[in-house]
C-alpha positions in Angstrom: 23.4 49.7 85.0 22.1 47.7 82.0 21.5 48.9 78.5 18.4 48.2 76.4 19.4 44.6 75.6 19.9 43.8 79.3 23.7 43.6 79.1 25.7 45.7 81.5 26.9 48.9 80.1 30.5 49.5 79.5 31.9 52.7 80.8 33.2 55.3 78.4 36.7 54.6 79.7 36.6 50.9 78.9 35.4 51.7 75.3 38.3 54.1 74.8 40.9 51.9 76.4 39.9 48.6 74.8 41.7 49.0 71.4 45.0 49.7 73.2 44.7 47.0 75.9 46.5 44.3 73.9 49.3 46.6 72.7 52.6 45.8 74.5 54.9 48.8 74.7 58.5 47.9 75.5 59.9 50.1 78.3 63.5 51.0 78.1 65.6 52.3 80.9 65.8 56.0 81.0 69.2 57.7 81.3 70.1 59.1 84.6 69.8 62.9 84.9 73.0 64.7 84.7 74.1 66.3 87.9 74.1 70.0 88.0 77.3 70.4 89.9 80.3 68.3 89.0 83.0 67.5 91.5 86.1 69.1 90.2 89.6 68.1 91.3 91.7 70.5 93.2 93.6 73.0 91.1 97.3 72.7 91.7 100.5 74.1 90.1 101.0 70.7 88.3 97.4 70.7 86.8 97.9 74.4 85.6 101.2 73.5 84.0 99.7 70.4 82.2 96.8 72.5 81.0 99.1 75.2 79.7 101.3 72.7 77.9 98.5 70.8 76.3 96.9 74.0 74.9 97.3 73.8 71.1 98.1 77.6 70.9 101.0 77.2 73.3 102.4 74.3 71.3 102.3 76.2 68.0 103.9 79.3 69.7 106.7 77.1 71.3 107.5 75.4 67.9 107.6 78.8 66.2 110.0 80.2 68.9 112.2 77.1 68.7 112.6 77.5 64.9 113.5 81.1 65.4 116.0 80.3 68.1 117.7 77.6 66.0 117.8 80.0 63.0 119.5 82.6 65.2 122.0 80.2 66.6 122.8 78.9 63.1 123.3 82.5 61.9 125.6 83.4 64.8 127.8 80.3 64.2 128.0 80.9 60.5 128.9 84.6 60.8 130.7 85.0 64.2 132.0 88.5 63.5 128.5 90.0 62.7 127.6 90.1 66.3 130.6 92.3 67.3 130.1 95.9 66.6 
């Protein structure tokens, strides 16, 4: 369809799209979606032991108990007769 001057009419879509036609938008790779379910290794006695030892609370408790044990042994060796009642 022609306008008043005899030129073909541009559709509304072409008029809206024209300013953005020369803009080049770089497309980056999108990250892969995370899987909802992760594959977990089998729980064994060894894995439970390693998890328990690597817990910071366990380490602090073990160090505190070791200091108490060493202090008790030191006291027993310094005063051997105190334990006999």
